[in-house]
C-alpha positions in Angstrom: 10.1 26.7 -14.0 13.1 28.8 -14.6 16.4 27.0 -14.3 19.9 28.5 -14.0 21.9 27.5 -17.1 25.0 25.5 -16.6 28.2 27.3 -17.5 29.0 27.1 -21.2 25.6 25.6 -22.1 22.2 26.8 -23.4 19.6 26.8 -20.6 17.2 23.8 -20.6 13.9 24.3 -22.4 10.5 24.3 -20.9 9.0 22.4 -23.8 9.8 19.5 -26.1 11.8 20.8 -29.0 10.4 20.3 -32.5 13.6 18.7 -33.7 12.9 15.5 -31.6 11.4 12.9 -33.8 12.7 9.8 -31.9 14.3 9.1 -28.5 17.8 9.0 -30.1 17.5 12.6 -31.3 18.2 13.8 -27.7 21.8 12.7 -28.1 22.6 15.2 -30.9 20.6 18.0 -29.4 22.2 17.7 -26.0 25.4 19.1 -27.4 23.8 22.6 -27.3 22.7 22.1 -23.7 25.8 20.7 -22.0 29.2 22.4 -21.6 31.4 20.8 -24.3 33.8 19.0 -21.8 30.9 17.7 -19.8 29.2 16.4 -23.0 32.4 14.6 -24.0 32.7 13.1 -20.5 29.1 11.8 -20.6 29.4 10.6 -24.2 32.7 8.9 -23.6 33.7 5.9 -21.7 37.3 5.0 -20.8 40.4 4.7 -22.9 39.7 4.8 -26.6 36.0 4.2 -26.2 36.2 0.8 -27.8 33.5 -0.7 -25.6 31.2 2.3 -26.0 31.3 1.7 -29.8 30.9 -2.0 -29.3 27.7 -1.5 -27.3 26.1 0.5 -30.1 27.4 -1.8 -32.9 26.0 -4.9 -31.3 22.4 -4.1 -32.0 23.0 -3.9 -35.7 24.0 -7.5 -35.8 20.4 -8.6 -35.1 17.2 -8.4 -37.2 13.6 -8.7 -36.0 11.1 -11.1 -37.6 7.8 -9.4 -38.6 4.9 -11.7 -38.0 1.5 -11.8 -39.8 -2.1 -12.0 -38.5 -1.2 -11.9 -34.9 -3.9 -10.6 -32.5 -2.2 -8.1 -30.3 -5.3 -6.0 -29.5 -5.0 -6.9 -25.8 -1.3 -6.1 -25.7 0.6 -4.5 -22.9 4.1 -4.0 -21.6 3.6 -5.0 -17.9 6.4 -7.0 -16.3 7.4 -8.6 -13.0 11.0 -8.4 -11.9 12.3 -9.6 -8.5 8.7 -10.0 -7.3 7.7 -6.5 -8.2 5.2 -5.3 -10.8 6.2 -2.6 -13.4 4.1 -0.9 -16.1 6.9 -1.3 -18.6 10.5 -2.5 -18.9 12.2 0.9 -19.4 14.1 1.8 -16.2 16.2 4.9 -15.5 19.8 3.8 -14.8 21.8 5.0 -11.8 23.8 7.8 -13.5 26.1 9.8 -11.1 26.4 13.5 -10.8 23.4 14.5 -12.9 24.0 18.1 -12.2 26.5 17.9 -15.1 23.4 17.9 -17.3 20.9 20.0 -15.3 21.3 22.3 -12.3 18.5 20.4 -10.5 20.0 17.0 -11.4 18.4 13.9 -10.1 15.4 15.7 -8.8 14.3 16.3 -12.3 14.9 12.6 -13.3 12.9 11.5 -10.3 9.9 13.7 -11.3 10.1 12.2 -14.8 10.2 8.6 -13.6 7.1 9.3 -11.5 5.2 10.8 -14.5 5.8 7.9 -16.8 5.7 5.0 -14.4 9.4 4.2 -14.8 11.5 2.6 -12.1 14.2 5.0 -11.0 17.5 3.5 -9.9 19.1 6.2 -7.8 22.9 6.4 -7.6 25.1 6.5 -4.5 27.0 9.2 -6.3 23.9 11.3 -6.9 24.3 15.1 -6.7 21.1 15.1 -4.6 20.5 13.0 -1.5 18.7 9.7 -1.7 16.0 11.1 0.6 15.3 14.1 -1.7 15.3 11.9 -4.7 12.8 9.5 -3.1 10.4 12.3 -2.2 10.2 13.2 -5.9 10.2 9.8 -7.4 7.2 7.5 -7.8 6.6 4.3 -5.7 8.9 2.3 -8.0 12.4 3.2 -7.0 15.6 1.2 -6.3 18.9 2.3 -4.8 22.2 1.7 -6.4 24.9 1.1 -3.8 28.7 1.4 -3.9 30.5 -0.3 -1.0 32.2 2.2 1.2 35.6 1.6 2.8 33.9 1.4 6.3 31.2 -1.2 6.7 29.4 1.2 9.1 29.0 3.7 6.3 27.8 1.0 3.8 25.3 -0.2 6.5 24.1 3.4 7.1 23.5 4.0 3.3 21.5 0.7 3.3 19.4 1.8 6.3 18.7 5.2 4.8 17.6 3.6 1.5 15.2 1.3 3.4 13.8 4.2 5.4 13.3 6.3 2.2 11.2 3.5 0.7 13.5 2.1 -2.0 12.4 -1.4 -2.8 15.6 -3.1 -4.0 19.3 -2.6 -3.7 21.5 -2.7 -6.9 25.2 -3.2 -5.9 27.7 -2.1 -8.6 30.8 -4.3 -8.5 32.5 -3.7 -11.8 33.9 -0.2 -11.3 36.6 -0.2 -8.6 38.7 1.8 -11.1 37.3 4.5 -13.3 39.2 7.0 -15.4 37.8 9.4 -18.0 38.1 8.5 -21.6 40.8 10.0 -23.8 38.1 12.0 -25.5 37.1 13.7 -22.2 40.7 14.3 -21.2 41.5 15.9 -24.5 38.4 18.1 -24.1 39.8 19.3 -20.8 37.1 17.8 -18.6 37.6 18.1 -14.9 34.8 17.2 -12.4 33.3 20.6 -11.3 33.6 21.6 -7.7 29.8 21.4 -7.2 29.7 17.7 -8.4 29.8 16.2 -4.9 28.1 13.0 -3.8 25.4 14.3 -1.6 24.8 10.9 -0.1 28.3 10.8 1.3 28.6 14.2 2.8 28.0 13.0 6.4 30.7 10.4 6.3 34.2 11.2 7.4 37.0 10.2 5.0 38.2 6.7 5.6 41.8 6.1 6.4 43.7 4.0 3.9 47.0 2.3 4.9 50.1 3.9 3.3 51.7 1.9 0.5 55.2 0.4 0.8 57.7 1.6 -1.8 57.5 -1.7 -3.7 53.7 -1.7 -3.8 51.5 -0.8 -6.8 48.9 2.0 -6.3 46.6 -0.2 -8.4 47.0 -3.7 -7.0 47.8 -3.0 -3.4 46.3 0.5 -3.4 42.9 0.8 -5.1 42.2 -2.9 -5.4 43.4 -3.6 -1.9 40.2 -2.0 -0.6 37.9 -3.3 -3.3 34.8 -5.4 -2.3 35.1 -9.1 -1.9 32.7 -12.0 -2.0 32.6 -11.9 1.8 31.5 -8.3 1.6 28.6 -9.2 -0.7 27.5 -12.1 1.4 27.6 -9.8 4.4 25.5 -7.2 2.6 22.8 -9.7 1.5 22.5 -10.7 5.2 21.9 -7.1 6.3 18.6 -6.5 4.5 15.3 -8.2 3.5 15.2 -6.2 0.3 16.2 -8.0 -2.9 19.9 -7.4 -3.7 20.8 -7.3 -7.4 24.4 -7.0 -8.7 25.3 -4.6 -11.6 28.3 -5.1 -13.8 28.1 -8.8 -14.8 29.6 -9.9 -18.2 30.7 -13.5 -17.6 28.2 -16.4 -17.2 30.3 -18.0 -14.5 30.0 -14.8 -12.4 26.2 -14.7 -12.9 25.9 -18.4 -11.8 28.1 -17.8 -8.7 26.1 -14.7 -7.8 22.8 -16.6 -8.0 24.3 -19.3 -5.8 25.0 -17.0 -2.9 21.5 -15.5 -3.0 21.6 -12.5 -5.3 18.1 -11.7 -6.5 19.1 -10.8 -10.0 21.9 -9.2 -12.1 22.4 -6.3 -14.4 24.3 -7.4 -17.5 26.4 -4.3 -18.0 29.9 -3.1 -18.9 29.2 0.2 -17.1 28.6 2.0 -20.4 32.2 1.3 -21.4 33.5 3.3 -18.4 35.6 0.6 -16.8 37.6 -1.9 -18.9 38.0 -0.5 -22.4 37.9 -3.5 -24.7 35.2 -5.4 -22.6 32.6 -7.1 -24.8 29.3 -5.4 -25.7 26.6 -6.1 -23.1 24.3 -7.5 -25.8 26.9 -9.9 -27.1 27.2 -11.7 -23.7 23.5 -11.5 -22.7 22.4 -14.8 -24.4 25.1 -16.8 -22.7 24.3 -15.4 -19.3 20.6 -16.2 -19.8 21.5 -19.7 -20.8 23.8 -20.1 -17.8 21.3 -18.8 -15.2 18.2 -20.4 -16.8 14.7 -19.0 -17.1 13.1 -17.1 -14.3 16.3 -15.5 -12.8 16.0 -11.7 -13.2 18.3 -10.3 -15.8 18.4 -6.6 -16.5 20.3 -5.1 -19.4 22.4 -1.9 -19.6 24.5 -0.7 -22.5 23.8 1.2 -25.7 20.0 1.4 -25.8 19.0 4.1 -28.2 15.6 3.0 -29.5 12.6 0.8 -28.8 13.9 -1.8 -31.3 17.1 -2.0 -29.3 15.0 -2.7 -26.2 13.1 -5.4 -28.1 16.4 -7.1 -29.1 17.6 -7.0 -25.5 14.4 -8.6 -24.3 14.5 -11.2 -27.0 18.1 -12.2 -26.1 17.3 -12.7 -22.4 16.7 -9.5 -20.6 13.6 -8.8 -18.4 14.1 -5.0 -18.4 16.6 -2.4 -19.6 18.3 0.5 -18.0 18.6 3.9 -19.8 21.8 5.8 -18.9 23.2 8.2 -21.5 19.9 9.0 -23.1 18.6 10.0 -19.7 21.4 12.5 -19.3 20.9 13.9 -22.8 17.2 14.4 -22.4 17.7 15.9 -18.9 20.1 18.5 -20.3 17.6 19.5 -23.1 14.4 19.8 -21.2 14.8 18.6 -17.6 12.0 16.4 -16.2 9.9 17.0 -19.3 12.7 15.8 -21.6 13.4 12.7 -19.6 9.7 11.8 -19.4 9.3 12.4 -23.1 12.3 10.3 -23.9 10.9 7.3 -21.9 7.5 7.8 -23.5 9.1 7.7 -27.0 11.1 4.5 -26.1 8.0 2.8 -24.7 6.0 3.7 -27.8 8.8 2.6 -30.1 8.9 -0.7 -28.2 5.2 -1.1 -28.6 5.3 -0.5 -32.3 8.0 -3.1 -32.6 6.1 -5.6 -30.5 3.0 -5.2 -32.6 4.7 -5.7 -35.9 6.6 -8.7 -34.5 3.4 -10.2 -33.3 4.2 -10.0 -29.6 1.3 -8.9 -27.4 3.3 -9.1 -24.2 6.9 -8.8 -23.1 6.7 -12.5 -22.1 6.1 -13.4 -25.8 9.4 -11.8 -26.9 11.9 -14.7 -27.1 15.0 -15.6 -29.0 12.8 -16.8 -31.9 11.8 -13.2 -32.6 15.2 -12.2 -33.8 17.7 -13.4 -36.4 21.4 -12.8 -36.3 22.5 -11.2 -39.6 24.4 -13.5 -41.9 27.0 -10.9 -42.5 27.5 -10.3 -38.8 30.9 -11.3 -37.5 31.0 -14.3 -35.1 
């Protein structure tokens, strides 16, 4: 399929490039296929990118025990999350405005997810409508929801997701304020005019009350309309679908969310795109698992670049992982083919790690399979 190249970028390939030896290779290659400011925006987070770097560094603090004479000949990667069965724990994260990476955006990612049996989590801020994405995705698809200023609009998004066959709702709560990183600003990034949230086109702009002179545009402005616990309770009561919350970093928040009926949480710092200086997702994962106990669905998001990274996240308490930036990089390089190949590589890398660590199933991957490095800082 011929694809119109994005301005300032090499057009996506119709084949897997020979340079790709592992999933992480898509990150470097993507620099040729994305306009430089867009690449800097996707690669960056917020502020000085401290949390982006922390996410990547956290994995190096853990080693994996190899085990001997383990029979893994009946091994598999099947999992159950929130009462749903999945072929493997590699999900595609809800990345907004994917037409920054490929002209067809989320439609390509949806095709890829279908091809490799991956659960696609479709973003409210998708450049394609949730209905169009659903038609291209496989049966395993979830919808990521941002609260809208008007409850009627939030309720309508929810109803549309149910009608389109999404089987869970993932509510993102950690990003009421987002600003591009210093890196993206220095590169001159501006959101292109064609990067519009297709899901929100039918909703009229909501009126926001004017600020008094003594008020802050942050506290009384942006945060004055941010979601509350009452909003979340209301949302849970509007649907029979499982509602998960994305953006959890503190154990107390995870426990409180479980108490009000949330079906699971995504341990995530939004890829470093919100509070610069927040802890790495991997560093807080064990404490959140300890606080919520076994059986409560925990998904992980933040810095995955390999199958061994996935293994470490599973060992430290996650049930599945979300792939964000690598999804965008692979999408820019080779569209649906690239994303499908990237997921296939991650899954095979995970299986190699499982086999050598003596774990025949995801359920056998526990904290005893990893060792914190002695030279790792506390």
